[in-house]
N, C-alpha and C positions, 0 to 999 in steps of 0.2 A: 504494500500500500504506500510505500514511501517513494513515490515517483517524483522525478524532478529532472533537472538538466545538469550535465557535467560542465557546462560552459559557465564560468564565472566572469563577471566584468573585471577587466584589468585596469582600464583607464579610470582616473579619479573622477572625471566628468560623468562617466557612465554610472559609477557608483553613487554619485550625488543625485543624478536623475532617478535612479532606482530607489534610493532612500526617500527622496521627496515623494515619489509615487506611492510607496508603501505607507508613508505618513499620511498623505492625502486620503488614501483608501481607508486607513484606520479611522480618521476623523469622520468621513462620510458614513461609514458603517456604524460608528458609535452614535452619531447624531440620529440616524434612522432608527436605531434600536431604542434610544431614549425617547424619541418622539412617538414611536409605536407603543411603548410601555405607558407613556403618559396618556395617550389617546384611549387605550384600552382600560385604564384604571379610573379615569375621571367619570364621575356620575353626572349625567346631564341634568341641569337644573331647569325645571319647568316653572315659568313665572305665571302666577295666577292673575297678575295685573298686566293688562295689555292696553288699557286706555285710561283716560282721566275719570271716566265713569266707574270703571272697576276700582280705582283708587278711592273714590268717594264712597262706594258701597261697603268696602271692607273696614274692619275695626282693629286689626292686628298691628298695622304699621301706622305710626304717627307721621303726620306731614304738616307743613305750614310754610310761612315765608317770614322773612325778617321785617320788622317794623320799618316803615318809610323806605322800602326797597322798590326797585323798578318792577319786580314781580308782583308785589302787593298792589301797587298802583295799577298794573295791567289787569289784575283780577277785579279790582274795584270798579274800573271803568268799562270792563267788558260787558257785552249784552247778554251773556249766558248762552251763546250759540254753540 
């Protein structure tokens, strides 16, 4: 099972290119493995709030605005549409 080549690079430039290639391959495989593991272990979060109406109907999450802020002014002057 230990197949390979008997030809070894002799020139320093060929050894450098080979070393860079192996390092690049190691980084790519490690990144792929880490990304795959993270993707498979993360639990998808389902948001029960998808609109302002849903936010207004629920009672678990507190919400509001700062006093004298642009957001508070916006909601005061809005027509409720």
